[in-house]
N, C-alpha and C positions, 0 to 999 in steps of 0.2 A: 629509782625506776622512772623512765620517761613515759609519757602517755602514748606517743607515736614516734617511731623511728622512720625517717624518710631516707631511702637510699637513692642518691642522685641529687646534686645541687644545681641542676640546670634550671631553666624557667619553670618547668612543671613542679619540681620539688620545692623551689623557693616560693612559688605562688601558693602551693599547698601549705607550706609552713606559715605564710602570712594569714591565710584563711583560718588555720587552726588557732593561731594566737588571737585573732579577733574573737574566736569562740571561747577563749579562756583555757585552751589546751596547751600543754607543754610538749612541743616536738623537738626532736634532735635530727638534724640533717647531716648525713655522712656523705662527703663528696670525695671521690678518688683523686681528682685534679688538685694540685697544690695551689694553683692560681686560676683566675677566671679565663675562660676561652675567649680570646680576642679576635678569632678568625671570623671572616664573613660567612654567614649562613643565611637564615631567613632575613628578608628585607622588609617585612611588614606583617601586620595582622589584618584580617578581613572578616566581616560579618558580625555575628552576634557577640563574639568575644570582645569586640571593641566597646560595646555598650557595657559588658561585664566589667571591664577595666574602668570605665567611667563611673560605674556604681561604686567602685572602691576608691575613687579619687586618683586613679593612676593614669587616666587618659592624658591629662595635661603634663604630668611628670614624664610621660613617654614622648612628648613633643606635640601632642594635639593642642588645639586651641578652642576654648569655649566648650561647646557641646558637640558630640559627634554629629556629623551630617551625612545623609545617604549619598553614596557615590553616584555620579551621573552615568557611568558606564563601566564595563569590565569585559573580560573575555572568558569564554568557556570553550575548551577544545580548540583554542586559537581563533575562535569566531567572536565577533563583537556581540556583546550582550547589551541591548539598549535599555538600561535601567530607568532612564528618564520617563518612559511610558508608564511606570508603576506609581509615580507620584508619591503620596504618603504611605503607600503599601510597600515601598522599597525596603527590603531587609538588609541590604548590603552597605556596610560601613567600612571605611578604610583607615588604617593607622600606619603610616610608613615609618616604622622603627626597626632598626637593625637588631638582630637577636642579641648581639653583645651588649647593646645599650639597654634593651629590655631586661636582660639578666642583671645588669648593674642596678637598674631602678628597683627590681624586685629584691636584690640583695640588700640594698639600702633600706627598703621598707621592712624587710624581715628583721634587720638589726634594730630599727626603731620600735618594732613591736616586741622585741625581746626574744626572738627565736634564736636558738643556738645552732650555728652552722660550723661544722668542723671539716676543714679541708685536709687533704693528704691522708684520708682514711679509706683503705681498700677493703670492702666487705668480702669475706671469704665464704661464710656459710651462715645458716640460721637453723634453729629448732623452735617449734612451737608446742605449747601445752594448752590445756583448757583455759588458762587465764593469763598467759603471757607469751612473748616471743623473745628468745635469746639470740643476739646477733654477734657473730665473731668478726672482728675487723682488725686489719693490720695498719698501724700508723706509719708515718713517713720514716720513723726511726727503726722500723722493723718489729716493734713490740705488738703482740697480739692482745686484744682486749675484748671482753664480752660486755655488750650493752644490752639492757633489758627494757622492754616496753610492753604496753598492753596490746599494741597493734604495730604492724610493719607495712609500709607502702613502698613498692618498687617503682621509682621514677628514673630508672637507670638505662633507658634507651632500648633500641630495637634488639640488641643482643642481651637483654636483661638477665642477669644472674638470678635475680629474685624470681622472675617468672619460671625460669628453667628449674630451679631447685624446689619450687612449689608444685612442679609437675603439671604446669598449665601448657597445653599444646598451643602452637602458633600457626594456625592454618592459613592457607592462601596460595598465591601463585607468584611467579617471577617472570617478567618479560626480559629474557636475556639477550634480545636482539637490538636493544636500544642503548646508545651511548650519549650521555649528556655532558657537554663541556661548558664551563663557565669561567670567565676571567674578568677582573677589574682592569681597565685600561686607561690610558691617558687620553686627553682630547686630541683631535686630529682634524686637519683641513680636508680630509677625504670623505668626511660625512658631516652633515648639518641637520640638526633637529628643526622641524617646522611645526607650526600650530596644528592642532588636531591629532597629536600623537603619531606623527609620521617623521620619517628621516629620509634625506636625500643622500645617496651613496654614489660617488663618482664611478662612472662606467656602468651603472645599473639604473639610476633614476630614483624616483620617490616611491617608497614602500611603507607599510605600517611598521612602526618601531616595535610593536608588540606582536609576537607570533606571526611572522611572515612565513607561510607554508609554501614550499615548492615540492616538486616530485622527488626531491632528494633529501628533504628534511625540513626542519623548522629553525628560523633565525629570529633572535630577539636582541634589541639594543635599547637599554634603558639608561636614563640620565637622572637618577635620584640625586646624584651629585655631579654637576657638569664637569668637574675636574677629574672625575674618575668614573666614567660610564661603565655599565656592566653589559658584557656581551655573552650570549648563550646560544648554543646550537644543540639540536637533538637530531641524531642520525639513526636510521634503521638499516640493518644489514641482514643478509641471509645466514650468516654464521653467528654463533654466540658472542656477546660483547666481550667476554673474557679472552677471546681469540683474536681481537683486533690487534694489528701490528702496533707494538710499542706500549700496550696498555699496562705493562708492568713497570714502566719507567715513570718518573715524575712528569706531571703536566708542564708544558712550556707554551710560551706565546706563539712560537712557530707552529706547534700542533694546533693551536686555536685558529691561526690564520688559515691553515690548510683545511680545517673543518669548515670554516666560513666559506672558503672558495668552493668546496664541494657542494655546499647547500645553495649558495647564491650564484655560482658560476663566474664570480669576479674575485680578484685578489684584493684584499683589504689589509694593507700594512697596519700592524698594531704595535703600540708602544706601551711601556709600563706606566702606571700612575705616577704623578709627581712624587719626588723624593719625600719620604716621611709618611705618605698616605698608606693606609692599610691595603695590603695586596691580597689577591685571591686568584689561584689557579687550581681548578678542581675538575676532575674527570670522574663521572659516576657511570659505571658499567652495569647495565641492567636496571630494571625497576621492580621493586618489591611491593606487593599489595598483600598485607597479612593482618589478621585479626585474631586476638587471643580467644580461645574457646570459652574461657571464664575470666572474670575480672577479680575473682575472690577465691581463696583457698583457706578456709578457717579464719584465722586472725591476720592473714596476709592478703594484701590488695595490690593491684598494679594499675598504673595510670600513664597517660602520655604514650610515647613510642614503645614503652614496655608492653602496652596493650594493643597498639595498632600502628602500622606503618603503611604509608602510601606515597605516591608521587603527587602530593597535594597538600592541603591545609592542615598538616598534622599538628603544628603548634597551636593553631586556633582550637582544635579539638582537645588538645592536651590541657590547656588552661581551664576549659569548661569541665573536664574530668575532675580537676582539682577542686573547683568550686562545688561540684555536686557531692564529692566524697567528704570534704572537710566537715561540713555541718552535721552530717550523719554520724561520722566518727565522734564528734564532740557530743552529740546527743547520747550516744551509747556510753561514753566515758562519764557523762554527768548524770546518767541514770534515768533519763526520760525518753529514750528511744523506744517507740512502739515496736511491736513484733514485726519483723520483715523489713525494717527501715534500712539496715545495712545491705540487705540483699537487693534493695531497689536501686542501689548504685549500679550494679551490673546490668539490671534490666533496662534502666534508662540510658546509660552511656554506651552500652554495647549496641543498642539499636541505632544510636547516632553513628557509631563507628562503622556499622554495616552500610549506612547510607553514604558515608564518606568514601568507602572503598568502591561502592557502585559508581558514584559520579566521577571519581578520579580515573577509574579504568575506562569509563565511557569517554572522558575528555582525552585520554591518551589515544584511544582508538580513532577519534576524530582528527587527530593530527598526523596519523601515519601516512606514508606515501601510497600512491596507487590510484587507479581510475575508479575502483569501487568506492574508496573512501571519498574521493572527489564528488561522486554522485550522492553519497550519503550527506556530505556537507551542504550540498545544494538543497536537499530536502530539509535538513535541519535549519538552514537559513530561512526557509519558508515557514517552518513551524514557529520560529522566533519572531515572526511578524504579528503573532497573536500575544496580547499582553498576559493572558493567563499562563501561557507556556514560558514566557520570560520570568514570571513570578515563581513558577515551579523550579526552574533552574537556579534562579537567584537564591531561593530559600535553601536549596540543596547546598549551594556553595557557602552560604552564610551560616550553616549549622543550625538552621531554623526550620527544618523540615520534619521534625519528629515531635509529636505531641505526647507528653507524659500523661499517664492515666491518673487522673485526680478524682475519679468517681463522678459525682453529680456535676453537670455542666450548667452554667448560666448561658442562655441562648445568645446573648449579644456580647459576651465577654470572653477574653482569651484564656479561659481556664485550661491549664496544661501547657500553655505556651509561655515563652519569655515575656515578661511584663512590658507593655508598650511604653514609650516615653510620654509622660504627662506633666504639664505645668500646673502647679498647685498654689493656693494661698492657704497657708497653715493657720492654726488657731491663734498664733501670736501676730497675725497680720502680715507675715513675710511671704513674698513671692519666691517660690523655690521650684527647682526641677525635682522630680521624683528620685532621680539618681542620687541627689544629695541626702536623701533620707535613708539610703541603703549602704552608706559608708561603713557602718559597724558590722555588717554581715549578720545581723540578727533577723529572725522572722518578724515581719511587719504586717500589722492590720491597718490598712489605710481606710479610714472611716469617713465617708463623704455624705453620710445620711443626715447629719445634724441632730440626731436624736440620741437617746441613752440606751436603747435596747441592745445594741451590739456591745456597748461598753460593759453592761452587766454580764453578758455572756462571756466576754473575753477576760473578765477580771480574774478568773481562776487560773489563767495562763500568763498572768502579768510577769511572772519570774522568767519566762522564756520567750514571750511574744510581746513586742512593743506595739502599742496602739497610738496612732497619730490621727487627729481630726483635721480636716482640711476641706476646701471647696475647689472645684475644678470645672472648667467649661467643656472639657473634652474627655471626661472619664468614661470608660466603657461600661461601668457598673456602679451602683451606689456604694459598694465597698469591695476592697480587694485584700485577700490574704496572700502575702508574697513570701515565698520561701527564701532562705539566705542566698541561694544560687540564682535568684531572680525569676523563678517560675511562679506563675499564679496558681496557688493551690485551691483557691475558692473565690467566687465572685457572686455578689448579689446583695440582698438586704435582709434575708430571713435568719433570725437568730438560731433556730434549730439546725438549719443546714450548716451554719458557721460552726456550731458546737461539734457537729459530726466531723467537719474538716479539721478542726483543731485537735480533736481526739485522734483522728487517723494519723496525722503527721507529727504531733507533739505530745502524744499520750494524754490520758485523762488529767484534767487540771486539779 
């Protein structure tokens, strides 16, 4: 019997497997695809999830350098978001990694940690009892096998079989009047990138490379790789996207050219990427915004796209689902989960999912054509002249806009929020970033008091909570209790309140 069966071996399922292994749990990942998906999908991670990967030592493995740094600017609804005005309060971090490369890194890390990943297994059904879940899957040779585990997690995408068979509704809306087209193309002398995130297009002039909105749609041209820029258009029509001429046929470069011409009003000849480079020709008809009514049904959980889909940062949200769920499952399996801990996964992550759906629908509305939207954009631009409004939008996009209920709050500390970056000098005299102390995904008591009172209080939890003594010039509180997912469960210096927090999250010691 396995501890946890994970259905779906994409980034969400693989990261969940890594987190479970760090917690000493034995997962089994069942993935339908026989080989990794090498197609172009997401091209980066943004926001709080970047710091989460840094906490696990995966930031540099995914192409980052040093420590994550806040982004100087971004876009919301196709409008510039001046993040520089936020200074140290900027919550937006960027990691430009292609999804296939992220999946490769996570697969390698899962193997290092000893997680079992089986490809070519198509899950057919499952049944659960009071103490286990039986999963029926068919292997690549056609043989059906039953696998058993204490818990089951569906990370199997927006059409999740696990969600459907668990009887979990997937509520939301679809905007059927939008068609998004994306292609990787080769370099051309018809367009030239200029400093400041702009591009010069022959016959049109200089425009923003990101989210250039016209009354006919939105155009984007990105050069993550100068040898194969990415072009994207979004068009709104009065008839449903599925009725667009030719939408049943494969996407072509000619179709991409015609879409660009409709949006920009000029013809831009497009060529394929250089020979051997990965290619992408993708047409998405309609936009889905959906959120599962529940994230749990008994011993069955869902995460990632199985729990929420939107035209937005779904991968950012998905990896944070995995980090939140993993340590709670491990606590239940190891016998020290307090009452209600597993239920807190849905409470915390569904609230975040609701915020993602809200801001992605708002961003889509701001890019639509029409004079009313143009007027709304002018008003929104004025609102973004105030730093507090920029911070609110940035926190929404970063996945940092939801505070978890941790009970008692320290007045000056981020209780209930993701732990801020702190530079420390540990008891052995080493200068370290806080992220380096979170690599093992264990609960951490960061004790900066220099005394013994907190040590005595935490001693009874030493089997599940690691205590580190250190000094810091910029700590928000004398001590921090940090959950494995990076959230501050308690802050302060009072031993009695620390004991309450330890009991609430990690059971009596």
